C-alpha positions in Angstrom: 10.8 -6.9 6.8 8.4 -4.9 4.6 11.2 -3.9 2.2 12.6 -7.4 2.0 9.2 -8.8 1.2 8.8 -6.2 -1.6 12.0 -7.5 -3.1 10.8 -11.1 -2.7 7.4 -10.7 -4.3 8.7 -8.6 -7.2 11.5 -11.0 -8.0 9.3 -14.1 -7.7 6.8 -12.6 -10.2 9.3 -10.9 -12.5 11.5 -14.0 -13.0 8.6 -16.2 -13.9 8.1 -13.8 -16.8 11.8 -14.0 -17.6 11.9 -17.9 -17.6 8.8 -18.0 -19.9 10.3 -15.5 -22.3 13.5 -17.6 -22.4 11.4 -20.7 -23.1 9.7 -18.9 -26.0 13.1 -17.7 -27.3 12.1 -14.1 -26.4 9.4 -14.1 -29.1 7.3 -11.6 -27.3 4.6 -14.1 -26.3 3.2 -12.8 -23.0 3.0 -15.3 -20.1 0.2 -13.4 -18.4 -2.8 -11.3 -19.5 -2.1 -7.6 -19.3 -4.6 -7.1 -16.5 -3.0 -9.9 -14.5 0.3 -8.0 -14.5 -1.3 -4.6 -13.8 -3.3 -6.0 -10.8 -0.4 -8.0 -9.1 1.0 -5.2 -6.9 -2.3 -3.4 -6.6 -4.8 -6.0 -5.5 -3.3 -9.4 -4.9 -0.1 -8.7 -2.9 -0.2 -5.2 -1.4 -2.7 -5.5 1.5 -0.8 -8.3 3.4 2.4 -6.3 3.6 0.5 -3.2 4.8 -1.0 -5.3 7.5 2.5 -6.6 8.4 3.9 -3.2 8.8 1.0 -1.9 10.9 -0.1 -4.8 13.1 2.8 -7.2 13.5 4.7 -7.2 16.7 7.1 -10.0 17.7 8.6 -8.6 20.9 8.5 -5.6 23.1 9.8 -2.2 22.0 12.8 -2.5 24.4 14.4 -5.4 22.5 13.3 -4.0 19.2 15.4 -0.9 20.0 18.5 -3.0 20.5 18.1 -5.2 17.4 17.3 -2.2 15.2 20.4 -0.2 16.0 22.6 -3.3 15.3 20.9 -3.9 11.9 20.0 -7.5 12.8 16.7 -7.3 11.0 17.7 -5.3 8.0 21.1 -5.8 6.4 22.6 -6.8 3.1 22.8 -10.5 4.1 19.1 -10.5 4.9 18.2 -8.6 1.7 20.2 -10.9 -0.5 18.7 -13.9 1.3 15.2 -12.7 0.5 16.2 -12.0 -3.1 17.6 -15.5 -3.5 14.4 -16.9 -2.0 12.4 -15.0 -4.6 14.7 -16.3 -7.4 14.4 -19.9 -6.1 10.7 -19.6 -5.8 10.3 -18.4 -9.4 12.4 -21.3 -10.6 10.3 -23.8 -8.6 7.0 -22.2 -9.8 7.9 -22.0 -13.5 9.6 -25.3 -14.1 7.3 -27.4 -11.9 4.2 -25.8 -13.4 5.4 -26.2 -17.0 6.5 -29.8 -16.5 3.2 -30.7 -14.8 0.9 -28.8 -17.2 2.5 -28.9 -20.7 1.9 -32.0 -22.9 -0.6 -33.5 -20.3 -4.3 -34.1 -20.9 -5.6 -31.1 -19.0 -9.4 -31.4 -19.7 -11.7 -34.3 -19.4 -12.0 -34.6 -23.2 -8.2 -35.0 -23.5 -7.3 -31.5 -24.6 -4.0 -30.2 -23.5 -3.3 -26.9 -21.9 -2.6 -23.8 -24.0 -0.6 -20.7 -23.0 -3.6 -19.0 -21.4 -4.1 -22.0 -19.0 -0.4 -22.2 -18.3 -0.3 -18.5 -17.5 -3.3 -18.7 -15.1 -1.8 -21.7 -13.3 1.6 -20.0 -12.9 -0.1 -16.8 -11.7 -2.2 -18.7 -9.2 0.9 -20.4 -7.8 2.7 -17.0 -7.5 -0.3 -15.4 -5.7 -0.5 -18.3 -3.3 3.3 -18.5 -2.7 3.9 -14.8 -1.9 0.9 -14.6 0.4 1.7 -17.8 2.2 5.3 -16.6 2.6 3.9 -13.5 4.3 1.7 -15.7 6.5 4.7 -17.7 7.6 6.7 -14.5 8.4 4.1 -12.9 10.6 4.6 -13.2 14.3 1.3 -11.8 15.6 -1.9 -12.7 13.8 -5.0 -10.6 14.0 -8.3 -10.9 12.2 -7.3 -8.1 9.9 -4.1 -9.9 8.8 -6.1 -13.1 8.1 -8.6 -11.0 6.1 -5.9 -9.4 4.0 -3.9 -12.5 3.3 -6.7 -15.0 2.5 -8.8 -12.2 1.1 -6.1 -11.3 -1.4 -6.0 -14.9 -2.6 -9.8 -15.1 -2.8 -9.8 -11.9 -4.7 -7.7 -13.4 -7.4 -10.3 -16.1 -8.1 -13.1 -13.6 -8.0 -11.2 -11.4 -10.4 -10.8 -14.4 -12.8 -14.6 -15.1 -12.7 -15.6 -11.5 -13.2 -13.0 -10.5 -15.8 -13.5 -13.8 -17.6 -17.2 -13.1 -18.0 -16.4 -10.0 -20.1 -16.6 -10.6 -23.9 -13.4 -11.9 -25.4 -12.8 -8.7 -27.3 -11.9 -7.1 -23.9 -10.9 -10.1 -21.7 -8.9 -11.7 -24.5 -7.0 -14.8 -23.1 -8.9 -14.6 -19.8 -12.3 -15.3 -21.3 -13.9 -18.0 -19.0 -10.5 -19.5 -18.5 -11.3 -20.4 -14.8 -14.9 -21.4 -15.2 -14.6 -23.6 -18.3 -10.9 -24.7 -18.3 -9.1 -24.5 -15.0 -11.8 -25.0 -12.3 -13.1 -28.3 -13.7 -9.6 -29.7 -14.1 -8.2 -31.8 -11.2 -4.7 -31.2 -12.6 -5.0 -27.4 -12.1 -5.7 -27.8 -8.3 -3.1 -30.5 -7.9 -0.5 -28.5 -9.6 -1.3 -25.5 -7.5 -1.0 -27.5 -4.3 2.3 -29.2 -5.2 4.0 -26.1 -6.5 3.1 -23.9 -3.5 4.2 -26.5 -1.0 7.5 -26.9 -2.9 8.1 -23.2 -3.0 7.4 -22.8 0.7 9.8 -25.5 1.7 12.8 -23.2 1.4 11.6 -20.7 3.9 10.3 -23.4 6.2 13.6 -25.2 6.2 15.6 -22.0 6.8 13.4 -20.9 9.7 13.4 -24.3 11.3 17.3 -24.4 11.2 17.6 -20.8 12.4 15.2 -21.2 15.4 16.8 -24.5 16.4 20.5 -23.8 16.0 21.0 -20.0 15.5 18.0 -18.3 17.2 17.9 -14.5 17.2 16.9 -12.7 20.4 13.3 -12.3 19.5 13.1 -16.0 18.6 14.3 -16.8 22.2 11.6 -14.5 23.6 8.9 -16.1 21.5 10.0 -19.6 22.5 9.9 -18.5 26.1 6.3 -17.4 25.6 5.3 -20.5 23.9 6.6 -22.6 26.8 4.7 -20.5 29.3 7.8 -19.3 31.1 8.2 -16.1 33.0 8.8 -14.1 29.9 9.3 -10.6 31.4 12.0 -11.8 33.7 13.7 -13.9 30.9 13.4 -11.0 28.5 15.0 -8.6 31.0 17.9 -11.0 31.7 18.4 -11.6 27.9 18.4 -7.9 27.2 20.8 -7.0 30.0 23.2 -9.8 29.0 23.1 -8.8 25.4 23.7 -5.1 26.2 26.7 -6.1 28.4 28.1 -8.3 25.7 27.7 -5.8 22.8 27.8 -2.5 24.6 30.9 -1.4 22.8 29.1 -1.8 19.5 26.3 0.7 20.4 26.6 4.5 20.1 26.8 6.4 23.4 23.4 8.0 23.0 21.7 4.6 22.3 23.3 3.1 25.5 22.0 6.1 27.5 18.5 5.6 26.0 18.5 1.9 26.8 19.7 2.5 30.4 16.9 5.1 30.9 14.3 2.6 29.6 15.6 0.0 32.1 15.5 2.5 34.9 12.0 3.5 34.2 10.9 -0.1 33.9 12.4 -0.9 37.3 10.7 2.1 38.9 7.4 1.0 37.5 7.9 -2.6 38.9 8.7 -1.2 42.3 
């Protein structure tokens, strides 16, 4: 999951740059400020994926052992699916943002948005989208994950205020772009909301279809828990039936390990 998410967030960010360069006929006009691009993987999207790898747990280790050896959670289909999700998210973010921002009266005095405002709006949508996608992918929330996800988004706005207060000789296009241009504009906040919701619809639709019609084994266990059923019994039955059905696909040493785990669990229950 961590590796797939790295593919997703890098493709989403990188292809918004590509679409902008294609729009400007590859003139070299940058879509984002240099410090925006340098800080993307360091400050605004790195902590949530670290929290996912350390704290997230969807099911017990017994079922994780089985799904892991069958490559159900990490295979080429899943990797390509996340890459396609990143590509589609970049298309939605770029084209929706440009159509909503460009040639519109952005400020109260009727001024239209320039490239610095367009870049900040697109970047805001990217930060919101990749962090909210992570929030939708997490199975077990803790206060640390909430802190990392929503803190990363908040850090982006804090960065804009602090960096934008530096004299324009250093901050260049970011000089007071949030305080004086974006924050007072209703169109900026409306665009962010519409673009982020549209970009998240892909994952929401896929997950709803998968859980309803093609649930994986950990989805069945989570549904069991949400309905307050006897999850330990249901999980044991599901694991045993799955092992019987797919035992020929597992290596001998893995089957021995699974059988030993089952035996130790039964002894503890007795």
